[in-house]
C-alpha positions as a Python dict, from the first residue, in 0.01 Angstrom:
ca = {
    (1, 'X'): (0, 0, 0),
    (2, 'X'): (119, -340, -119),
    (3, 'X'): (-152, -385, -383),
    (4, 'X'): (-233, -31, -488),
    (5, 'X'): (-448, -40, -805),
    (6, 'X'): (-379, -413, -852),
    (7, 'X'): (-669, -616, -991),
    (8, 'X'): (-722, -912, -759),
    (9, 'X'): (-954, -1206, -836),
    (10, 'X'): (-1054, -1404, -527),
    (11, 'X'): (-1258, -1726, -546),
    (12, 'X'): (-1451, -1871, -254),
    (13, 'X'): (-1598, -1559, -99),
    (14, 'X'): (-1954, -1662, -19),
    (15, 'X'): (-1926, -1629, 360),
    (16, 'X'): (-1820, -1335, 573),
    (17, 'X'): (-1671, -1594, 812),
    (18, 'X'): (-1448, -1746, 547),
    (19, 'X'): (-1088, -1721, 434),
    (20, 'X'): (-1200, -1575, 101),
    (21, 'X'): (-1367, -1281, 270),
    (22, 'X'): (-1062, -1221, 491),
    (23, 'X'): (-842, -1219, 180),
    (24, 'X'): (-1073, -973, 5),
    (25, 'X'): (-1072, -740, 306),
    (26, 'X'): (-694, -746, 343),
    (27, 'X'): (-631, -695, -27),
    (28, 'X'): (-877, -403, -32),
    (29, 'X'): (-707, -254, 275),
    (30, 'X'): (-384, -265, 77),
    (31, 'X'): (-528, -82, -223),
    (32, 'X'): (-641, -375, -436),
    (33, 'X'): (-931, -356, -680),
    (34, 'X'): (-1129, -663, -589),
    (35, 'X'): (-1319, -920, -793),
    (36, 'X'): (-1493, -1177, -574),
    (37, 'X'): (-1659, -1492, -699),
    (38, 'X'): (-1849, -1782, -546),
    (39, 'X'): (-2122, -2023, -645),
    (40, 'X'): (-2350, -1870, -379),
    (41, 'X'): (-2272, -1509, -463),
    (42, 'X'): (-2559, -1272, -540),
    (43, 'X'): (-2620, -899, -511),
    (44, 'X'): (-2716, -925, -145),
    (45, 'X'): (-2402, -1117, -50),
    (46, 'X'): (-2185, -881, -256),
    (47, 'X'): (-2342, -576, -92),
    (48, 'X'): (-2295, -728, 253),
    (49, 'X'): (-1930, -796, 177),
    (50, 'X'): (-1874, -447, 41),
    (51, 'X'): (-2035, -297, 351),
    (52, 'X'): (-1841, -517, 591),
    (53, 'X'): (-1511, -431, 425),
    (54, 'X'): (-1595, -59, 420),
    (55, 'X'): (-1669, -69, 791),
    (56, 'X'): (-1338, -242, 865),
    (57, 'X'): (-1106, -35, 644),
    (58, 'X'): (-1281, 302, 662),
    (59, 'X'): (-1363, 341, 292),
    (60, 'X'): (-1578, 173, 30),
    (61, 'X'): (-1372, -84, -161),
    (62, 'X'): (-1360, -101, -540),
    (63, 'X'): (-1531, -439, -555),
    (64, 'X'): (-1707, -644, -822),
    (65, 'X'): (-1900, -960, -738),
    (66, 'X'): (-1951, -1238, -995),
    (67, 'X'): (-2144, -1557, -937),
    (68, 'X'): (-1952, -1861, -1066),
    (69, 'X'): (-1959, -2239, -1042),
    (70, 'X'): (-1588, -2311, -1059),
    (71, 'X'): (-1648, -2667, -1179),
    (72, 'X'): (-1758, -2510, -1509),
    (73, 'X'): (-1451, -2408, -1708),
    (74, 'X'): (-1649, -2174, -1933),
    (75, 'X'): (-1790, -1995, -1628),
    (76, 'X'): (-1435, -1946, -1496),
    (77, 'X'): (-1329, -1799, -1830),
    (78, 'X'): (-1630, -1565, -1814),
    (79, 'X'): (-1516, -1440, -1472),
    (80, 'X'): (-1180, -1341, -1617),
    (81, 'X'): (-1342, -1162, -1911),
    (82, 'X'): (-1578, -967, -1685),
    (83, 'X'): (-1296, -876, -1449),
    (84, 'X'): (-1090, -741, -1740),
    (85, 'X'): (-1381, -549, -1885),
    (86, 'X'): (-1453, -387, -1549),
    (87, 'X'): (-1104, -319, -1414),
    (88, 'X'): (-848, -394, -1686),
    (89, 'X'): (-567, -654, -1679),
    (90, 'X'): (-572, -898, -1388),
    (91, 'X'): (-270, -894, -1157),
    (92, 'X'): (-332, -1189, -929),
    (93, 'X'): (-564, -1480, -853),
    (94, 'X'): (-628, -1630, -509),
    (95, 'X'): (-819, -1958, -496),
    (96, 'X'): (-993, -2007, -161),
    (97, 'X'): (-1298, -2200, -285),
    (98, 'X'): (-1347, -2551, -154),
    (99, 'X'): (-1562, -2803, 27),
    (100, 'X'): (-1481, -3041, 310),
    (101, 'X'): (-1628, -3358, 458),
    (102, 'X'): (-1505, -3592, 729),
    (103, 'X'): (-1524, -3959, 628),
    (104, 'X'): (-1317, -4271, 669),
    (105, 'X'): (-1187, -4396, 336),
    (106, 'X'): (-1411, -4703, 337),
    (107, 'X'): (-1715, -4480, 398),
    (108, 'X'): (-1650, -4247, 105),
    (109, 'X'): (-1893, -4305, -180),
    (110, 'X'): (-1784, -4269, -542),
    (111, 'X'): (-2009, -3967, -589),
    (112, 'X'): (-1860, -3798, -280),
    (113, 'X'): (-1507, -3854, -409),
    (114, 'X'): (-1598, -3718, -751),
    (115, 'X'): (-1762, -3408, -602),
    (116, 'X'): (-1467, -3336, -372),
    (117, 'X'): (-1218, -3360, -657),
    (118, 'X'): (-1441, -3164, -893),
    (119, 'X'): (-1473, -2864, -663),
    (120, 'X'): (-1137, -2857, -486),
    (121, 'X'): (-902, -2969, -761),
    (122, 'X'): (-1081, -2928, -1095),
    (123, 'X'): (-1227, -2595, -983),
    (124, 'X'): (-882, -2465, -894),
    (125, 'X'): (-749, -2594, -1226),
    (126, 'X'): (-1029, -2419, -1416),
    (127, 'X'): (-963, -2084, -1253),
    (128, 'X'): (-589, -2110, -1309),
    (129, 'X'): (-635, -2209, -1670),
    (130, 'X'): (-868, -1912, -1716),
    (131, 'X'): (-608, -1660, -1601),
    (132, 'X'): (-280, -1817, -1715),
    (133, 'X'): (-299, -1720, -2085),
    (134, 'X'): (-358, -1361, -1974),
    (135, 'X'): (-64, -1369, -1735),
    (136, 'X'): (160, -1520, -2003),
    (137, 'X'): (64, -1254, -2255),
    (138, 'X'): (129, -966, -2015),
    (139, 'X'): (448, -1123, -1880),
    (140, 'X'): (346, -1111, -1514),
    (141, 'X'): (95, -1241, -1263),
    (142, 'X'): (72, -1422, -931),
    (143, 'X'): (-144, -1716, -824),
    (144, 'X'): (-206, -1835, -469),
    (145, 'X'): (-390, -2161, -418),
    (146, 'X'): (-520, -2240, -70),
    (147, 'X'): (-456, -2608, 0),
    (148, 'X'): (-454, -2767, 348),
    (149, 'X'): (-233, -2926, 610),
    (150, 'X'): (-446, -3234, 543),
    (151, 'X'): (-257, -3277, 216),
    (152, 'X'): (76, -3282, 402),
    (153, 'X'): (-11, -3507, 695),
    (154, 'X'): (-267, -3736, 532),
    (155, 'X'): (-588, -3589, 672),
    (156, 'X'): (-678, -3685, 1025),
    (157, 'X'): (-803, -3350, 1158),
    (158, 'X'): (-1077, -3197, 943),
    (159, 'X'): (-1160, -3374, 619),
    (160, 'X'): (-1133, -3733, 504),
    (161, 'X'): (-908, -3901, 255),
    (162, 'X'): (-1090, -3752, -42),
    (163, 'X'): (-1039, -3402, 98),
    (164, 'X'): (-669, -3464, 166),
    (165, 'X'): (-622, -3607, -184),
    (166, 'X'): (-794, -3311, -348),
    (167, 'X'): (-574, -3065, -162),
    (168, 'X'): (-264, -3269, -237),
    (169, 'X'): (-354, -3231, -601),
    (170, 'X'): (-377, -2854, -553),
    (171, 'X'): (-20, -2846, -420),
    (172, 'X'): (108, -3049, -714),
    (173, 'X'): (-85, -2834, -962),
    (174, 'X'): (63, -2521, -807),
    (175, 'X'): (419, -2651, -839),
    (176, 'X'): (357, -2749, -1200),
    (177, 'X'): (226, -2402, -1286),
    (178, 'X'): (529, -2244, -1117),
    (179, 'X'): (767, -2456, -1322),
    (180, 'X'): (584, -2425, -1655),
    (181, 'X'): (498, -2054, -1641),
    (182, 'X'): (795, -1918, -1447),
    (183, 'X'): (976, -1825, -1771),
    (184, 'X'): (672, -1612, -1858),
    (185, 'X'): (704, -1405, -1541),
    (186, 'X'): (423, -1589, -1361),
    (187, 'X'): (452, -1700, -998),
    (188, 'X'): (238, -1967, -829),
    (189, 'X'): (244, -2066, -463),
    (190, 'X'): (30, -2265, -222),
    (191, 'X'): (-80, -2191, 133),
    (192, 'X'): (-153, -2478, 370),
    (193, 'X'): (-370, -2374, 665),
    (194, 'X'): (-449, -2606, 952),
    (195, 'X'): (-782, -2601, 1134),
    (196, 'X'): (-932, -2255, 1080),
    (197, 'X'): (-1234, -2100, 1250),
    (198, 'X'): (-1468, -2079, 952),
    (199, 'X'): (-1805, -2222, 857),
    (200, 'X'): (-1626, -2528, 715),
    (201, 'X'): (-1593, -2658, 1073),
    (202, 'X'): (-1969, -2653, 1122),
    (203, 'X'): (-2090, -3010, 1151),
    (204, 'X'): (-1741, -3150, 1095),
    (205, 'X'): (-1586, -3091, 1437),
    (206, 'X'): (-1740, -3184, 1775),
    (207, 'X'): (-1652, -2942, 2053),
    (208, 'X'): (-1445, -3194, 2250),
    (209, 'X'): (-1245, -3284, 1938),
    (210, 'X'): (-1186, -2914, 1868),
    (211, 'X'): (-1057, -2855, 2222),
    (212, 'X'): (-827, -3157, 2203),
    (213, 'X'): (-673, -3039, 1876),
    (214, 'X'): (-619, -2684, 2003),
    (215, 'X'): (-448, -2821, 2314),
    (216, 'X'): (-184, -2983, 2092),
    (217, 'X'): (-111, -2674, 1880),
    (218, 'X'): (203, -2491, 1999),
    (219, 'X'): (29, -2153, 1958),
    (220, 'X'): (-271, -2294, 2151),
    (221, 'X'): (-543, -2174, 1915),
    (222, 'X'): (-698, -2247, 1581),
    (223, 'X'): (-614, -2028, 1285),
    (224, 'X'): (-821, -1721, 1213),
    (225, 'X'): (-912, -1642, 852),
    (226, 'X'): (-699, -1327, 877),
    (227, 'X'): (-393, -1542, 955),
    (228, 'X'): (-430, -1721, 624),
    (229, 'X'): (-506, -1397, 441),
    (230, 'X'): (-176, -1249, 560),
    (231, 'X'): (20, -1529, 396),
    (232, 'X'): (-178, -1483, 75),
    (233, 'X'): (-105, -1109, 74),
    (234, 'X'): (267, -1178, 104),
    (235, 'X'): (256, -1421, -188),
    (236, 'X'): (66, -1197, -431),
    (237, 'X'): (266, -886, -345),
    (238, 'X'): (612, -782, -460),
    (239, 'X'): (745, -880, -116),
    (240, 'X'): (761, -1235, -256),
    (241, 'X'): (892, -1143, -600),
    (242, 'X'): (1143, -1430, -596),
    (243, 'X'): (914, -1690, -438),
    (244, 'X'): (743, -1943, -663),
    (245, 'X'): (653, -2309, -633),
    (246, 'X'): (653, -2275, -254),
    (247, 'X'): (414, -2418, 2),
    (248, 'X'): (367, -2184, 297),
    (249, 'X'): (250, -2342, 622),
    (250, 'X'): (-4, -2152, 832),
    (251, 'X'): (-63, -2407, 1104),
    (252, 'X'): (43, -2260, 1439),
    (253, 'X'): (316, -2522, 1465),
    (254, 'X'): (69, -2811, 1457),
    (255, 'X'): (256, -2979, 1172),
    (256, 'X'): (626, -2902, 1194),
    (257, 'X'): (805, -3106, 930),
}
């Protein structure tokens, strides 16, 4: 198993349809001890996730759920403390939390821009800053930040300019962490999915627009959450031991550049 007994913190796991859930399931399948966190997480959601994973992998996962608003840096620090108290030293962090909205730039209100940046970029920063001192002290650790193809192509599919900008910031943050903390044995990489069949499409993608986009994708389908999870697994495992500062595209060929 690629992650046997590894302690894996995964943010953005509030929906069983989401990338965060798919990451948690795949990491658990590969032997990981899982800490999931989301602003909507409660005992019922955690139990549902544990049950869903158990049904898929054939055993009950070692899973801890922690409710957290990632825009609160102290709450992010508390997640890391609870994870350590429960499981021991953290081995990797995967940031899947985020929000999306489709707006033209001239239609984006100041409050909408602030909220998008606060969740997608500041939230990712807070979680990374919570775990990085621990990784530095133990001389190892891996971070995967889920960004978006919108950051590479300038939006235009799902998400407006504020979404693209927030995810562009995530890519830059990831590269900076890789450069600054590489000498400490810490790796950081980004994953850029294209349109993925999750709840984030709800209300943001009319059916005819969805069909038109899929028709232009070389693989002729949208991404599945499991597709993104596979890239994340590679990047937190020892298979990518010499990969850091990279941006891995998971876009079906929709943005070949």
